[in-house]
C-alpha positions in Angstrom: 240.1 -69.7 211.9 243.3 -67.6 211.5 243.2 -64.0 210.5 245.4 -64.7 207.5 242.6 -66.7 205.9 240.6 -63.4 205.7 243.3 -61.1 204.3 243.2 -59.7 200.9 246.4 -59.9 198.8 248.2 -56.6 198.2 247.6 -56.8 194.5 243.8 -56.9 195.1 243.6 -54.3 197.8 241.8 -51.0 197.1 243.4 -47.9 198.6 243.0 -44.1 198.4 245.6 -41.3 198.9 245.4 -38.5 201.4 244.6 -36.0 198.6 241.8 -38.1 197.0 238.2 -36.7 197.4 235.8 -38.5 199.6 233.6 -39.6 196.6 236.6 -41.6 195.3 236.9 -43.3 198.6 233.2 -44.0 198.9 233.0 -45.3 195.3 235.9 -47.7 196.0 234.4 -48.9 199.3 231.0 -49.5 197.6 232.5 -51.2 194.6 233.6 -54.2 196.8 231.0 -53.8 199.6 233.8 -53.0 202.1 233.2 -51.0 205.3 236.6 -49.2 205.1 239.8 -49.0 203.0 243.4 -48.0 203.8 244.8 -44.6 203.1 248.3 -44.7 201.8 250.8 -42.1 200.6 253.0 -44.0 198.1 253.7 -47.2 200.1 253.3 -45.5 203.5 250.2 -46.4 205.5 248.5 -43.2 206.7 245.3 -44.6 208.2 241.8 -46.0 207.3 238.8 -44.3 205.9 235.4 -45.8 206.6 232.0 -45.5 205.0 230.6 -44.7 208.5 233.1 -41.8 209.0 232.4 -40.4 205.6 228.7 -40.2 206.2 229.1 -38.9 209.8 231.3 -36.0 208.6 229.0 -35.3 205.6 226.1 -34.7 208.0 228.2 -32.9 210.6 228.9 -30.2 208.0 225.2 -29.9 207.0 225.0 -32.3 204.1 221.6 -33.0 202.6 220.2 -36.5 203.2 218.8 -36.5 199.6 222.2 -35.9 198.1 
């Protein structure tokens, strides 16, 4: 199987911007059951944000498990 068979068309891709809040990213990730989504500034790729990293950082800064 080729990688291109698993790619999502640009029109269907969910992204966040560098100034978006983490809740926005997490909501978008969860809405499609993704593990991560790209971070873009306009049309420029800046990186990837993952569900794992969001939760890791949340608990690093003392977030409450119940929240």
